[in-house]
N, C-alpha and C positions, 0 to 999 in steps of 0.2 A: 666603213661604216662613220659618220660623225658621232663622236662621243662627247658627252656633256660633262662627265665628272672629271676630266683632265683639262678643262679649259681656263683661259686668263681669268683672274679675278676681278677685274674690270672691263666692263664691256658696254657699249652704248646700246640704246634700246632696240634699234634694227637689228644688230646682230644677235642680240638675245633672241629676240621673237623669230628670227629666220633660221638661226641654230636649232631651237627646240623643234619648230616644223621641220626641218631636216633630219634632225634625229628621228622623229617620229616614223617620217616616210622611209628612211633608211631601215628601221625596225619592221615596218611592214615587208619590205624586200627580204630582210634576213630571214622573216618566218618562214617565206617561201622557198628559201633556198633548199635543192634536192627533193623538191616534193616531184613525185611522178605525175604523168599526165592525168591517169587515172584518179589518183587522190585528189588533184587539184579540182576536180569536178564533183568529188563526193560529197554530199549534204547528210551531216550525221546527226543534227539536231531536229527530233522529230518536230517541234513547234516551229522551225525555221526551215522550210523545204528547200529553199533559195540560198541558204548561207553555205556557201562553199568557198574554197580560197580565191577561186578565181572571182567569184561574185564579189567577196569583199574587195579585192583590189580594184576590180571595174568600179564598184560603188565608189572608192576613193578618188579614182581618178575623175567621175563625174560630178562628185561633189565639188573637187575644187575647180572643175571648169564652171559649174553654176556660181561659185562664190566670187571668182575672178572674172569670168566673162560675163555672165548674166547680170548679177548684183553691181558689182565694182564698176565694170565698165557699161553697163547697160545694153549689152547687145542682145538679140534675139535667142531664146532658149531652143537650143536642138537636141536636148538630151533625150533618151531613149525612156523617158518617164511620161507617163500620161494618167489622167483620173482612171481609166480603164485598167492599165497596168502600172501602179505606182512603185513597183519594184523590177520594172523593165530593164534596167541596167544589171540587176544580179542575174535575172533569168537569161538573157543573151549572154552572159559572160563564158558559159560553158561551152559556147560555140567557138571560142576563141584559145589558142595554147596559151598558159599562163606565162610561159617566156615573153611571148608576143604583149600580153597585158602589162607585165613588169617593164618592158622596155618602153611602150607608150607613156605609161605613167611616169618613167624617169624622164622621158623626153618633156612631157608636159612640166613636171616640174622644173625643169632648167628654164623653160618658156616664163613660166610664172615666177621664179626667182628673179629674173630680169624684169618684170613688171614691177615686181616689188621695189627693187633697187631704183627704177626710173620714178617712182613715185612717192611723194611725203606720206607719212604714216598716217598724219591727221586728214589727207584728202578724203572728202566724203564720196562714198558710192554713187553713182548715176541712179541705180536702181533701188528699190526699196525692199525691205524685209517685210515678214507678215504684219507688222503691226504699223506699216507706213513710214518707219524711220529709215533715214539714210546713214547706215554706219559708217565709220571710217575704216582704211585699210588696216589699221592698227587692230580693230576689233576682229577683222575677217582673220587675221594671221592667229589670233588667238583662238578663235572658233574653230578653226581648221586644224590646230595642233590639239584640241580637245577631241575634236572628232576623229582623227585619226587615230590618237592615243587609244579611244575606247575601242575602235575597231581593231586595234593591234590585240586587245584582250580576246576578242573573236577569233583572230588567226591563231592566237596562242592556244586556245581551246580546241580549235579543230586541228591543229598540227600535233597536240598531244593526242588527241583521239585517234587521229590516223596512223601514226607511226611511234608515238612515244617520244617524241623530241621535245625537249624544254629547253627554256634559256633562249639566249639571242636577243 
């Protein structure tokens, strides 16, 4: 797992941004290590019936897809999310084994890591966000780090509730 507490004291901005995002991604994967297929699909929070470990990992995958492919590159949105099913990516996640979702997340992360390396951090997105602004790649990396870290908290709670495992 990428660690951020034993890194060189001086890094350029790109390295700092990508390292923190990779650390958050790695933390999500670590939270899922050793989870049984049954537990990966269990929803334990009464107010969040779709909040499963599979659901959170699939959500993270589709969030990155949206920000990199739809917003940054301006591609058509093919996410399993609609006005009628706003949590579609979490609902369908229980149909897939957690190891498959984690492998697809890792493969996707590698593709997006390459995309980030090939573009200037100040490059503006083709697509817009809700308020009509064209954010830059730097903003997207910061947002994805925040989003992934927030959902790592959900994974942490789910994991502790499932089998008492903490840390990682």
